[in-house]
N, C-alpha and C positions, 0 to 999 in steps of 0.2 A: 311467740317465736316458733317456727317450725322449719324443718328442712324438707325441700321438695326434690325428688329425684326424677330426672328425665332420661329417656333412652339414649339420646345422642346429642352431640353439640358440634357447632363449628364457630366461625368468627362472630364474636359478640362486639368487638371493638367498633366496627363500622356502624352497627346498630346504635351504639351509645354516643357516637360523636355528634348526634343532633343536639344533645346537651340542652342548654338553656336557649330558648329562642321561640319562634312561632311554632305552635303545635302543628304537627303534620300527621297524616294518617298512614302509618307504616303499613297497615294491613292492605292498602291498595297496591303496594309494590312488592310485598313479600308474601309468599304462599304460607299456608298454615304449617306445612311440613318444614319449610325453611325457617319459620319462626321458632319452631321447636328446636331445630338444630342451632339456631342463633343464640339460644340461651344456654347457660352453663348447666352441667349435670346436677349441680346443687345450688340452692338459693337459701340464704340465711337472712332473716330480717328481724328487726327490732322495732316494734310499734310504740307510739307515744304513750298509750294508756295501758300497755301490757297485754292487750288482747291478741290472740294468734293472728298472724297474717296468712290468710287462706287463699290468696290469689294464686292462680296457675302461673308458674314462672314464665311460660311462653306468652302470657298476656301483657307482660311489662315491656311493650315495644313502642309505645307512642312517644312523640316528642313532648317536651315539658309544656304544660299549659302556660300561656303567655303571662298570666297574672302571677303564677307560681315562680316562673323564671325571673320575672322582674323583682319579686320580693327576695328571692335568693341572692340576686346581684346586690340589692341594697344591703342585706344582712352582711354579706361578705365584705362590702366596702367598709363596714365598721369594725371588722376583725383585724384588719391589717395583715391577714394571712392569705396565701393562695389556696384556691379550692383544689382538693385532691379527690373529687368525686364528679360524676355527671348526673344529670337530672332527666328522668323519664316519667311517663304517666302510665297508669294501669289501675285495675280494680282492687286497690288496697283500701282498707277502711278509711284512712285519712292520709297519713304520710308515714313512710317507713324508711329507716336506714337499712340498706340491703348490701350484701356482699355476694357477687356472682363470680363464676369462673369462666374465662373466655376459652377459645379453642385451644390455647396452649396451657390451659388449666392455671392461668394466672388470675388471682383475685382482683376484681374491679369493684371499687366502691361506688354505690349508686344511691340516690335518693329518689324514691318512687312516690308520686302524688296521685291521688284520685283526681280526675279531671274536674269534678265538682267540689274539690276540697275547699277552696277559698270561701265560697259563698256558704257552704254547709258549716264550716267552722265558725264563721262570723255569726251565723244564726244561732249556734249553740251558746254564744255569749252575748246575746242581745244586740247583735249587729256591730260589736266592737271589732275594728280591724286588727287589734293586737292579739286576738285569739289565734288565728292561723299563723301569725308571725312568731308567736311563742313556740308553737309546735315545730315550725321550720328551723328555728334557731336550735332547738333541742336535738333534732335529727342531724343537723349540720355538725353539732358538737361531737357526736359519736365518731364521725369520719375525721374531723380535724384533729381529734385526740388520738386517732389510731386505735380506737377500741376494737378488740376482737369480738365479733358476734359469734358465739359458739352454739352448736346444736344443743337444744334443751332449755335455752332461755338466756336472758340477759342477767345482770347482777345488780342488786340495789346500789352498790357503790358507784358504778359507772352511770347509772341513771341519775343519781344525785349530782355527779360531775356535769352531766349534760344539762340538767336543770339550772345549775348555778351559772353555767355559760349563757343560758337563755336569759336569765335575769340581768346578767352583765350587759349583753348586747342590747336588750330592749331598753335599758336605761340610756344607753348611748343614742338610741334612736328616738328618745323622747317619751317613752311610756311611763306613766305613773306606776308605782309599785303595785297598786291594787289591780291594774290592768295586766301587768306582767304575770300575776298569779292567778288571774281569773279563770283561764282555761283549765289548768290542772285542778283547781278547786271545783270546777263544774263537772269534768269528765273522769277525774281520778277516783280511785277506790279509797274508802275510809280505812281499809285494812291492808296491811302490807302482804306481799307474796314473796316466794323465793326469788322472783325476778325483778319486782318493782316495789319500791317503798310505798307506804301510805301517803295519801295526798297532802296531809299536813306536813310531813317530812319534806316532801318535794317542794311545797310552797315555801318552807323555811330555806331550802337551798336556793330557790329563786331570789328570795329576799337577801341572802348573803351576797349573791352576785350583783344584784341591783345596788345595794348599799356600797359595795366595794367599788363599783364603777362610779357611783356618785361621788364618793370620797376622793378617788383618784382624779376626777374631773374638777375638783375644787368646789363642789356643791356645798351650799350652806344648809340645805334642807334635806338631809340624807336619812332621816328617820322613816321616810315613806309617806309622810302626810302630803307632801307636795313634790313633784318631780322638777328638778332644775331644767333649764332650757337645754335642749340637745345641741350637739355641735352644729354650727351653721345657723344658729338662731332659731331652730325649730321650737315650737311650743310643745307643752307636755301632752297635748291632745292628738293632733294629726301625726301620722307617721312621717318622720323626717326622711327625705329622699336620700340624704347622706352621700358620702363620697363614693365614687365608683372605682377609684384607683386605690392602691394599697396605702395604708397610713404612713408607711415608710417614706412615701414620696409626697405626702400632702400635709403631714403634721407641721404646724408652725415651728419655727426655730426656737430652741430653748435658750433663754437669755442667761448669761453668766450672772449668778447672784448667790448670796449666801442662803437664800430661802430655797428649800428643795423644790426641784422642778416637777417631780412626780412622786407619788407615794406607792410603795410596794405593799402587798397584803401581808398581814402578820402570819408567820408560819403556823401551820397546824390545822387550818380549817379545810373544808371540802375542796379538793383540787378542781381546777377548771382551766380551760384554754385561754391564754393571755395573748393579746394582740399586738404586743410591741417587742422588738428585738433588743433595744438598748434603753436602759433607764438610768438617768443620772440624777440621783437625789441631791448631789452636792451642787449642781448647777455650774460646774467648773469646766466640763468638756466643751470643746469647740462645736457649735451647732452645725456648721456646714460640714465638718468632717464626720460628725455623728450621722448626718443625713446620708452621706455617701456610704458609710458602713451599713446603715439601715437598709439601703437599697441593695447592697451586696448580699446581706443576709436574707432579704426577701427573695431575691433571685435564687439563692441556694435552696430555700424552702420550696419555691415553685418548681424548680427543675429537678430536684432530687428528693424532696421531702425532709431533708435534714434541717433541724431548727437549732439555733444557738442564741441564747440571751446573755447579754453582758450587763451586769448590774453594778453600778458604782454607788455605794450606799454610805449613809451617814452613821447608821446604827445597826449593829448586828443582833440586837434584841437579847443580849446576854449569851449568845451562841458563839462558837468559833466560826471562822469563815467557812471551814469545811462543812460543819453541820448546817450552817445557814444555806449554803449552796445546795445541799441535798434536800433541805426543807423546801426551798424554792423549786427544785426539780419536781418534787411531788406536788407542791401547791399549784404551780403554773402549768404542769403537765406539758413540759417542753419536749418536742419531738413526737414521733409516732410510737405509741405504747407497744405495738406489736413487734417492731424491729429495733426499738431502743436507740433511735438516731437523734437524740437531743443532748444538749449540754447547757449548763448554767455556769457562767463565770461570775464570781462575786469579788469585788475589789472594795475594801474598806480602808481607804488611805489614812483616815484620821485615827484609826485603830491599828494601823500597820499590819493588816492581815489581808490575805487573798487566797482563793481556792477555786477550783473548777470541779463541778460534778458532771461526769460523763455518763450518759445512758450506756447500757452494756454493749450496744452495737457500735456506738461511736467510740467507746473506750478502746476497742481493738484498733481503730484507726489512729488513736492518739497514744498508743501504748508506749512508744519510745520518746515521747516528748515530756517536758517538765514545766508546764505552764505556771504552776504554783510558785516555783522559784523565780521564774521570769517576771511574774506580776509583782512580787515583793521588791524585786530590783527596780521595776518601773516606779513603784511608790517612792523608793529611796531617791531615785534620780529626778523624777518628774514632779512630785507633789509640792516641793518647796516653790517651784515655778508656777504651779497651778493656783496656788493661793494668792498670787499677785492679782492686780486689778483686772488684767486682761485674760485671766483664766489659763487653761492648759495650752491653748493655741496648738502648735505643732506637736506637742507631747501627746495630744489625742491620737494622732496616727501611730505614734510609738506604742501606745497601749494596744491598739488593734492589730499591730504587726505580730504580737505574741501569738495570735491565733492563725497566722497564715498557713503554717504547715498542716494543722488539723483540717482547716477548710479545704486545702488543696486535695488531701486524700479523701475527704468526705464527698467532694464533688465528683470524684472518679470511682467511687464505690457503687456497687449495685444494691439498691434498697427495695427491690421487688421480690416478693416471695414467689419463686418460680416453680416450686414443686410442693404437692400436697400430701406426700408420704415419702418415707425413706426409700421404699421399694421403687416408687416412680423415678426418683432421682438416680438410683443405682442402675435400674434397667435402662434408662436413657443413655447413661455413659457406657454401659456394656455394649449397646448397639453402636455408639460412636466408635468405640475401640475396634469392634468387628469391622466396621466400614473402613477405618484407617488401615487395619491390617490387610484388608482385601485390596484396597487401592494403592497401598504402599506410600501413602502421602506422609510428609513429615509431621511430627507431633507439634501441636499448637497449644500452649498453656492457656490461651484465651478460650478455646472451645472444647478441648479434649480431656479436661479433668473436672471431677465433681467438686473438689475443694473450693471453698469460697462462696458457693451458692447458698442462697437463703431457702430454707425448707421448713415446711410445717409438718409435724409428726403428731400422732395420737397414740397413747399407750398407757401402761401402768408403771409407776415407780416401784422398782424392786429392791433398791438399796439407797439410803441417803449418804452412804460412804462407799463409793465404788472400790472394788479391789484393784490393786495396781499390778503391773507386770505385763508380760507379753499378751497381746490381744485384749487388754483391759485398759484402765486409765493410765496415762503417761505421767509418771511421778514427777518428771521434770517440769510439767505444766502446772503443778499444784502449788499453792502459796504464791510466792514471788511478789512482784510489785503490785499486781492487781488482786492478789489474795484468792485465787480460784480454788474452789472445792469441786469434787467429782461426785455426781449422782448417776445411778443406773436406771435405765428404763428398758422394758421390753415393749416394742411397738405392736400395734394391732396387726401389722403385716409380718410379724414374727422375727424382727431384727433386734439384736441386742445393741444397746446404744448407751454411750457415756455422754452426759452433759457436763461441760465445764461451767461452773456457776459462780458469778461474781458475788462478793459478800453484800453489796448494796442492792442486789436485784429484788429480794423479797419485799422490802418496804415499798417498792414501786408497783407491785402487783396487787390488783384488787382482791385476789384470792389468798393473799398472805404467803406464808412459807410453804414449801413443798412438803408433802406428807407421804410417808412410806406406805405403799399399798394403794394409794389413790390414783385415779385416772386423770390425765391431763391432755390437752392439746397444747403444743409448744412450738415456738419458732426460734430458729437459730441459724448460725452460719456453719456450714459443713466443714469439718476439720480433717477427718481421716476415714478411710474405707476399711471396714472389717470383713469378715467372712462368715456368712450365715450358716454354712454347713458345719464349720468347726467351732461355732459359737464365739468367734473373735468379734469383739464389739467395734462398731463404727463410733465416731465421736463428733460432737459439734459444740460450738460456743453457744450457750443458751442466752437468748435475748428477752423472751417473754413466755408466759404460760397462763393457761386458764384451767381451773378445775372443771371437770365434766360431771 
């Protein structure tokens, strides 16, 4: 991974809207100078095998090769999730997950393919079509999970997450386990690095995902010796063409029965992105009403990036509902990791427990709701009826109604990281204020205040317990229902900053707990403006961080 700096930039969005489709030669219509301006001033990329991506950022301008675009479409059809990236071509070694900044310095997620990628990747594994598919699924996983690709390299933890996702999807598409692992065992390194694990570890993560998918699909041969038939009757050999619509709209109805309809992964293994929004292990929820809610949650993920999973479970594996929900939040990697906009609701009616784990971003939107109490009340009122022969019927809608308020605010919140430094955010609103004073126009809360914007900052932690008082941490915001602590940072552009940190944030972060004196890049929602000259700290709600 490397960061490439260019002199200037302008609109990238139009360039990338070609996305998946017939390859076109952008160079015929865009001059070299315009291409340089069309690419962001920084490019960050994570390659499959850990080798540096040395392509000039301005060269990533082509439309997606047709074979790559078709394969991406097939893979996405098996995830049940909307794509949050676009696809381009360029002189990368094979394929790379890329983050670029557009003309407004808003990060855009991109997957870049070498035009000769498919044939070259197949040749590396003796002509097997599963080789390039496994690489594609890995790169897609980085973006679907909201992994932050930081300057200086990836991290072994998120590489294993992406590998597990690859194994999961390839099993759905009909790949035997050996074929799902073949590419990494061919091109991977025998020794781990600070950014990528050794190939044996990565092959093991692929195996975990493959077996988990097999078990959830009801396969009888999940040890890896023989792949069960893929959905739609595809054999284990050829790549299944698969669904092209979201699973939420195409999954067969779940029949009410005492046998669990689907199995969830056991808590504690390597996280990966899961492709369903509702799981009913009890088989008692109404299938048609589940389908309607699945479609609503799919649209929410597609339009805003917010993901919510509702799990009705038979067995909490010896955990409390709260601990189980948080284990599933980590395990299923619900929501986008960088902005924390995911939630997992766990309802265990036969154990009379329920809880919701909110990612730190979505927790702010649900701060004044009490879904745990409402869900237990639903169990008391609904479950005796659900155990009847015809299942929950209309009580299914009553369960989903518990989340209406949270979904309402999630749909209306901004989940795009709009600023790449605190100075950039504050300078922008200083100019806005000057313009408003000059024109004497009325104040608009929607456009004239920095509070509520998502911002990425980089700097060094100066205290794990911020001082309170004037110009420092607000004591009234500490503790409380969400249990916030305050941590201090000095940003690289010289601002003092207070992070309000939720207690459940650290276990979600690949880099673990914040460390005093360490450098991080972090994302959060801006809360208050300080004063740089007098060393009064600004503040933000912290949603994610990565060690540098």
